[in-house]
Gaussian input, Z-matrix of N, CA and C with variables (Angstrom, degrees):
# hf/3-21g

backbone

0 1
 N
 C     1     B1
 C     2     B2     1     A1
 N     3     B3     2     A2     1     D1
 C     4     B4     3     A3     2     D2
 C     5     B5     4     A4     3     D3
 N     6     B6     5     A5     4     D4
 C     7     B7     6     A6     5     D5
 C     8     B8     7     A7     6     D6
 N     9     B9     8     A8     7     D7
 C    10    B10     9     A9     8     D8
 C    11    B11    10    A10     9     D9
 N    12    B12    11    A11    10    D10
 C    13    B13    12    A12    11    D11
 C    14    B14    13    A13    12    D12
 N    15    B15    14    A14    13    D13
 C    16    B16    15    A15    14    D14
 C    17    B17    16    A16    15    D15
 N    18    B18    17    A17    16    D16
 C    19    B19    18    A18    17    D17
 C    20    B20    19    A19    18    D18
 N    21    B21    20    A20    19    D19
 C    22    B22    21    A21    20    D20
 C    23    B23    22    A22    21    D21
 N    24    B24    23    A23    22    D22
 C    25    B25    24    A24    23    D23
 C    26    B26    25    A25    24    D24
 N    27    B27    26    A26    25    D25
 C    28    B28    27    A27    26    D26
 C    29    B29    28    A28    27    D27
 N    30    B30    29    A29    28    D28
 C    31    B31    30    A30    29    D29
 C    32    B32    31    A31    30    D30
 N    33    B33    32    A32    31    D31
 C    34    B34    33    A33    32    D32
 C    35    B35    34    A34    33    D33
 N    36    B36    35    A35    34    D34
 C    37    B37    36    A36    35    D35
 C    38    B38    37    A37    36    D36
 N    39    B39    38    A38    37    D37
 C    40    B40    39    A39    38    D38
 C    41    B41    40    A40    39    D39
 N    42    B42    41    A41    40    D40
 C    43    B43    42    A42    41    D41
 C    44    B44    43    A43    42    D42
 N    45    B45    44    A44    43    D43
 C    46    B46    45    A45    44    D44
 C    47    B47    46    A46    45    D45
 N    48    B48    47    A47    46    D46
 C    49    B49    48    A48    47    D47
 C    50    B50    49    A49    48    D48
 N    51    B51    50    A50    49    D49
 C    52    B52    51    A51    50    D50
 C    53    B53    52    A52    51    D51
 N    54    B54    53    A53    52    D52
 C    55    B55    54    A54    53    D53
 C    56    B56    55    A55    54    D54
 N    57    B57    56    A56    55    D55
 C    58    B58    57    A57    56    D56
 C    59    B59    58    A58    57    D57
 N    60    B60    59    A59    58    D58
 C    61    B61    60    A60    59    D59
 C    62    B62    61    A61    60    D60
 N    63    B63    62    A62    61    D61
 C    64    B64    63    A63    62    D62
 C    65    B65    64    A64    63    D63
 N    66    B66    65    A65    64    D64
 C    67    B67    66    A66    65    D65
 C    68    B68    67    A67    66    D66
 N    69    B69    68    A68    67    D67
 C    70    B70    69    A69    68    D68
 C    71    B71    70    A70    69    D69
 N    72    B72    71    A71    70    D70
 C    73    B73    72    A72    71    D71
 C    74    B74    73    A73    72    D72
 N    75    B75    74    A74    73    D73
 C    76    B76    75    A75    74    D74
 C    77    B77    76    A76    75    D75
 N    78    B78    77    A77    76    D76
 C    79    B79    78    A78    77    D77
 C    80    B80    79    A79    78    D78
 N    81    B81    80    A80    79    D79
 C    82    B82    81    A81    80    D80
 C    83    B83    82    A82    81    D81
 N    84    B84    83    A83    82    D82
 C    85    B85    84    A84    83    D83
 C    86    B86    85    A85    84    D84
 N    87    B87    86    A86    85    D85
 C    88    B88    87    A87    86    D86
 C    89    B89    88    A88    87    D87
 N    90    B90    89    A89    88    D88
 C    91    B91    90    A90    89    D89
 C    92    B92    91    A91    90    D90
 N    93    B93    92    A92    91    D91
 C    94    B94    93    A93    92    D92
 C    95    B95    94    A94    93    D93
 N    96    B96    95    A95    94    D94
 C    97    B97    96    A96    95    D95
 C    98    B98    97    A97    96    D96
 N    99    B99    98    A98    97    D97
 C   100   B100    99    A99    98    D98
 C   101   B101   100   A100    99    D99
 N   102   B102   101   A101   100   D100
 C   103   B103   102   A102   101   D101
 C   104   B104   103   A103   102   D102
 N   105   B105   104   A104   103   D103
 C   106   B106   105   A105   104   D104
 C   107   B107   106   A106   105   D105
 N   108   B108   107   A107   106   D106
 C   109   B109   108   A108   107   D107
 C   110   B110   109   A109   108   D108
 N   111   B111   110   A110   109   D109
 C   112   B112   111   A111   110   D110
 C   113   B113   112   A112   111   D111
 N   114   B114   113   A113   112   D112
 C   115   B115   114   A114   113   D113
 C   116   B116   115   A115   114   D114
 N   117   B117   116   A116   115   D115
 C   118   B118   117   A117   116   D116
 C   119   B119   118   A118   117   D117
 N   120   B120   119   A119   118   D118
 C   121   B121   120   A120   119   D119
 C   122   B122   121   A121   120   D120
 N   123   B123   122   A122   121   D121
 C   124   B124   123   A123   122   D122
 C   125   B125   124   A124   123   D123
 N   126   B126   125   A125   124   D124
 C   127   B127   126   A126   125   D125
 C   128   B128   127   A127   126   D126
 N   129   B129   128   A128   127   D127
 C   130   B130   129   A129   128   D128
 C   131   B131   130   A130   129   D129
 N   132   B132   131   A131   130   D130
 C   133   B133   132   A132   131   D131
 C   134   B134   133   A133   132   D132
 N   135   B135   134   A134   133   D133
 C   136   B136   135   A135   134   D134
 C   137   B137   136   A136   135   D135
 N   138   B138   137   A137   136   D136
 C   139   B139   138   A138   137   D137
 C   140   B140   139   A139   138   D138
 N   141   B141   140   A140   139   D139
 C   142   B142   141   A141   140   D140
 C   143   B143   142   A142   141   D141
 N   144   B144   143   A143   142   D142
 C   145   B145   144   A144   143   D143
 C   146   B146   145   A145   144   D144
 N   147   B147   146   A146   145   D145
 C   148   B148   147   A147   146   D146
 C   149   B149   148   A148   147   D147
 N   150   B150   149   A149   148   D148
 C   151   B151   150   A150   149   D149
 C   152   B152   151   A151   150   D150
 N   153   B153   152   A152   151   D151
 C   154   B154   153   A153   152   D152
 C   155   B155   154   A154   153   D153
 N   156   B156   155   A155   154   D154
 C   157   B157   156   A156   155   D155
 C   158   B158   157   A157   156   D156
 N   159   B159   158   A158   157   D157
 C   160   B160   159   A159   158   D158
 C   161   B161   160   A160   159   D159
 N   162   B162   161   A161   160   D160
 C   163   B163   162   A162   161   D161
 C   164   B164   163   A163   162   D162
 N   165   B165   164   A164   163   D163
 C   166   B166   165   A165   164   D164
 C   167   B167   166   A166   165   D165
 N   168   B168   167   A167   166   D166
 C   169   B169   168   A168   167   D167
 C   170   B170   169   A169   168   D168
 N   171   B171   170   A170   169   D169
 C   172   B172   171   A171   170   D170
 C   173   B173   172   A172   171   D171
 N   174   B174   173   A173   172   D172
 C   175   B175   174   A174   173   D173
 C   176   B176   175   A175   174   D174
 N   177   B177   176   A176   175   D175
 C   178   B178   177   A177   176   D176
 C   179   B179   178   A178   177   D177
 N   180   B180   179   A179   178   D178
 C   181   B181   180   A180   179   D179
 C   182   B182   181   A181   180   D180
 N   183   B183   182   A182   181   D181
 C   184   B184   183   A183   182   D182
 C   185   B185   184   A184   183   D183
 N   186   B186   185   A185   184   D184
 C   187   B187   186   A186   185   D185
 C   188   B188   187   A187   186   D186
 N   189   B189   188   A188   187   D187
 C   190   B190   189   A189   188   D188
 C   191   B191   190   A190   189   D189
 N   192   B192   191   A191   190   D190
 C   193   B193   192   A192   191   D191
 C   194   B194   193   A193   192   D192

   B1=1.4455
   B2=1.4727
   B3=1.3136
   B4=1.4159
   B5=1.5411
   B6=1.3082
   B7=1.4238
   B8=1.5122
   B9=1.3449
   B10=1.3842
   B11=1.5614
   B12=1.3496
   B13=1.4187
   B14=1.5300
   B15=1.3580
   B16=1.4965
   B17=1.5219
   B18=1.3142
   B19=1.4567
   B20=1.4900
   B21=1.3741
   B22=1.4724
   B23=1.5305
   B24=1.3496
   B25=1.4455
   B26=1.4917
   B27=1.3735
   B28=1.4500
   B29=1.5355
   B30=1.3252
   B31=1.3873
   B32=1.5825
   B33=1.3484
   B34=1.4963
   B35=1.4860
   B36=1.3263
   B37=1.4611
   B38=1.5064
   B39=1.3109
   B40=1.4262
   B41=1.4814
   B42=1.3749
   B43=1.3942
   B44=1.5925
   B45=1.3246
   B46=1.4514
   B47=1.4604
   B48=1.2689
   B49=1.4273
   B50=1.5484
   B51=1.3113
   B52=1.5187
   B53=1.5163
   B54=1.3004
   B55=1.4656
   B56=1.5438
   B57=1.3021
   B58=1.4952
   B59=1.5317
   B60=1.3630
   B61=1.4424
   B62=1.5600
   B63=1.2851
   B64=1.4512
   B65=1.5450
   B66=1.3627
   B67=1.4909
   B68=1.4992
   B69=1.3110
   B70=1.4676
   B71=1.5021
   B72=1.3829
   B73=1.4778
   B74=1.4687
   B75=1.3628
   B76=1.4812
   B77=1.4746
   B78=1.2812
   B79=1.4906
   B80=1.5574
   B81=1.3192
   B82=1.4360
   B83=1.6006
   B84=1.2841
   B85=1.4963
   B86=1.5438
   B87=1.2900
   B88=1.4674
   B89=1.5377
   B90=1.3098
   B91=1.4900
   B92=1.5525
   B93=1.3529
   B94=1.4626
   B95=1.5165
   B96=1.3310
   B97=1.4640
   B98=1.5062
   B99=1.3422
   B100=1.4555
   B101=1.4790
   B102=1.3740
   B103=1.4698
   B104=1.6086
   B105=1.3269
   B106=1.4475
   B107=1.5099
   B108=1.3389
   B109=1.3715
   B110=1.5339
   B111=1.3064
   B112=1.4889
   B113=1.4761
   B114=1.3696
   B115=1.5446
   B116=1.5740
   B117=1.3402
   B118=1.5328
   B119=1.5209
   B120=1.3149
   B121=1.5005
   B122=1.4481
   B123=1.3204
   B124=1.4794
   B125=1.5081
   B126=1.3265
   B127=1.4661
   B128=1.4999
   B129=1.3117
   B130=1.4984
   B131=1.4923
   B132=1.3237
   B133=1.4722
   B134=1.5613
   B135=1.2341
   B136=1.4556
   B137=1.5476
   B138=1.3111
   B139=1.5227
   B140=1.3791
   B141=1.2693
   B142=1.4986
   B143=1.5269
   B144=1.3245
   B145=1.3894
   B146=1.4745
   B147=1.3446
   B148=1.4373
   B149=1.5218
   B150=1.3105
   B151=1.5225
   B152=1.5782
   B153=1.3477
   B154=1.4824
   B155=1.5055
   B156=1.3701
   B157=1.4252
   B158=1.5565
   B159=1.2098
   B160=1.4999
   B161=1.5326
   B162=1.3488
   B163=1.3891
   B164=1.6185
   B165=1.3902
   B166=1.4590
   B167=1.5194
   B168=1.3132
   B169=1.4511
   B170=1.5399
   B171=1.3199
   B172=1.4985
   B173=1.5122
   B174=1.3025
   B175=1.4997
   B176=1.4360
   B177=1.3218
   B178=1.4418
   B179=1.5637
   B180=1.3794
   B181=1.4501
   B182=1.5579
   B183=1.3242
   B184=1.4344
   B185=1.4839
   B186=1.2900
   B187=1.5052
   B188=1.5347
   B189=1.3115
   B190=1.4598
   B191=1.4468
   B192=1.2994
   B193=1.4860
   B194=1.4890
   A1=112.13
   A2=123.07
   A3=122.91
   A4=113.28
   A5=112.19
   A6=116.82
   A7=112.15
   A8=119.32
   A9=119.36
   A10=109.70
   A11=116.81
   A12=119.92
   A13=110.67
   A14=113.56
   A15=123.02
   A16=104.39
   A17=112.83
   A18=119.81
   A19=108.84
   A20=116.60
   A21=120.08
   A22=111.26
   A23=119.00
   A24=121.70
   A25=111.23
   A26=114.34
   A27=122.48
   A28=108.48
   A29=116.69
   A30=121.11
   A31=114.48
   A32=110.40
   A33=119.39
   A34=110.39
   A35=117.46
   A36=123.41
   A37=115.50
   A38=118.61
   A39=123.15
   A40=116.21
   A41=117.37
   A42=122.64
   A43=104.83
   A44=113.68
   A45=117.82
   A46=109.65
   A47=120.95
   A48=126.97
   A49=110.65
   A50=116.31
   A51=122.80
   A52=109.44
   A53=117.48
   A54=122.89
   A55=112.79
   A56=114.80
   A57=122.11
   A58=110.75
   A59=118.29
   A60=117.33
   A61=110.05
   A62=117.75
   A63=122.68
   A64=106.75
   A65=114.63
   A66=117.89
   A67=109.44
   A68=115.50
   A69=124.05
   A70=108.41
   A71=111.24
   A72=117.97
   A73=111.11
   A74=117.60
   A75=120.90
   A76=112.60
   A77=117.25
   A78=124.14
   A79=105.12
   A80=115.15
   A81=127.22
   A82=111.93
   A83=119.87
   A84=118.75
   A85=112.48
   A86=118.15
   A87=122.66
   A88=109.10
   A89=121.14
   A90=120.26
   A91=107.23
   A92=113.86
   A93=121.35
   A94=115.01
   A95=113.22
   A96=120.95
   A97=114.81
   A98=115.90
   A99=120.63
   A100=112.66
   A101=116.17
   A102=122.37
   A103=111.02
   A104=115.70
   A105=120.58
   A106=108.39
   A107=117.27
   A108=124.63
   A109=112.65
   A110=116.68
   A111=119.81
   A112=112.30
   A113=115.71
   A114=116.04
   A115=108.40
   A116=116.75
   A117=118.34
   A118=108.03
   A119=118.05
   A120=120.94
   A121=109.87
   A122=117.35
   A123=122.09
   A124=111.79
   A125=116.26
   A126=122.70
   A127=110.79
   A128=117.98
   A129=122.46
   A130=114.12
   A131=114.84
   A132=116.93
   A133=108.40
   A134=125.69
   A135=127.71
   A136=111.46
   A137=110.34
   A138=122.99
   A139=113.86
   A140=115.42
   A141=121.32
   A142=106.45
   A143=121.16
   A144=124.42
   A145=110.95
   A146=118.55
   A147=122.56
   A148=108.82
   A149=112.22
   A150=117.92
   A151=107.74
   A152=113.01
   A153=117.18
   A154=110.87
   A155=119.17
   A156=119.28
   A157=115.35
   A158=116.10
   A159=122.19
   A160=113.30
   A161=118.29
   A162=120.47
   A163=115.58
   A164=109.74
   A165=119.30
   A166=109.52
   A167=118.64
   A168=122.82
   A169=114.61
   A170=113.75
   A171=118.85
   A172=110.10
   A173=119.82
   A174=121.93
   A175=112.03
   A176=118.07
   A177=121.49
   A178=111.32
   A179=115.41
   A180=121.59
   A181=110.54
   A182=116.75
   A183=121.72
   A184=112.11
   A185=124.10
   A186=126.32
   A187=111.23
   A188=119.99
   A189=120.92
   A190=114.49
   A191=121.49
   A192=122.35
   A193=111.90
   D1=130.97
   D2=-178.32
   D3=-67.75
   D4=162.99
   D5=178.98
   D6=-70.68
   D7=151.25
   D8=-179.73
   D9=-87.98
   D10=148.87
   D11=-178.60
   D12=-91.74
   D13=136.70
   D14=174.62
   D15=-76.63
   D16=140.87
   D17=169.24
   D18=-76.55
   D19=111.44
   D20=-171.56
   D21=-65.29
   D22=-33.36
   D23=177.94
   D24=-59.17
   D25=-42.45
   D26=-175.35
   D27=-72.11
   D28=-33.80
   D29=-177.74
   D30=-65.48
   D31=-31.03
   D32=179.23
   D33=-78.13
   D34=-25.76
   D35=-172.91
   D36=-93.76
   D37=-31.58
   D38=-177.06
   D39=-124.30
   D40=145.15
   D41=-179.39
   D42=-130.44
   D43=140.18
   D44=-177.22
   D45=-86.73
   D46=137.81
   D47=178.28
   D48=-90.85
   D49=170.82
   D50=-179.78
   D51=-60.26
   D52=-35.97
   D53=-172.52
   D54=-82.63
   D55=-7.25
   D56=175.42
   D57=98.77
   D58=6.19
   D59=174.85
   D60=-87.34
   D61=-177.26
   D62=-177.03
   D63=-125.35
   D64=130.09
   D65=174.71
   D66=-91.39
   D67=150.22
   D68=178.92
   D69=-139.99
   D70=152.20
   D71=171.99
   D72=-86.13
   D73=167.63
   D74=175.38
   D75=-84.68
   D76=155.04
   D77=178.10
   D78=-86.26
   D79=179.90
   D80=167.16
   D81=68.62
   D82=33.49
   D83=-179.48
   D84=-132.95
   D85=28.43
   D86=-174.91
   D87=-100.61
   D88=-42.06
   D89=-177.15
   D90=-154.55
   D91=174.06
   D92=-172.42
   D93=53.36
   D94=47.70
   D95=-176.09
   D96=-90.24
   D97=-2.62
   D98=-175.59
   D99=-71.20
   D100=-31.64
   D101=-176.79
   D102=-85.14
   D103=-8.06
   D104=-175.64
   D105=-95.16
   D106=141.55
   D107=-179.80
   D108=-68.14
   D109=150.09
   D110=178.94
   D111=-59.54
   D112=-39.44
   D113=179.53
   D114=-61.44
   D115=-43.52
   D116=-177.67
   D117=-60.81
   D118=-46.84
   D119=-177.77
   D120=-60.63
   D121=-39.65
   D122=-177.25
   D123=-66.39
   D124=-38.35
   D125=-179.61
   D126=-73.28
   D127=-24.84
   D128=177.63
   D129=-78.00
   D130=-9.81
   D131=-175.61
   D132=-77.62
   D133=-26.99
   D134=-176.53
   D135=-74.71
   D136=-168.37
   D137=176.95
   D138=-120.39
   D139=166.17
   D140=-179.19
   D141=-145.13
   D142=161.99
   D143=175.47
   D144=-94.18
   D145=140.02
   D146=-176.78
   D147=-67.56
   D148=159.64
   D149=-175.65
   D150=-76.84
   D151=157.10
   D152=-177.63
   D153=-62.92
   D154=-31.38
   D155=176.56
   D156=-62.37
   D157=-32.07
   D158=-178.07
   D159=-88.84
   D160=-7.80
   D161=-172.80
   D162=-62.79
   D163=-42.91
   D164=-179.42
   D165=-61.49
   D166=-44.08
   D167=-179.46
   D168=-64.21
   D169=-43.36
   D170=179.01
   D171=-69.14
   D172=-36.17
   D173=174.78
   D174=-60.93
   D175=-36.50
   D176=-178.17
   D177=-69.24
   D178=-31.01
   D179=179.48
   D180=-75.66
   D181=-29.19
   D182=-176.75
   D183=-115.41
   D184=73.55
   D185=-166.89
   D186=-68.34
   D187=-24.86
   D188=-177.77
   D189=-105.65
   D190=14.72
   D191=178.69
   D192=-93.96

């Protein structure tokens, strides 16, 4: 059986943590940032863990992570 292909878009967006969860960045921080408050932009810099409902779908896109 051939190797499965990793979805390259998902590989750039998600990283697996040591506990088996997936980290993700926040949306809405690429452009039109002048109307956004400094506090909001600062809070969008960090990462978050994906929801339990999305975990199965992301795992399917990243078979070797």
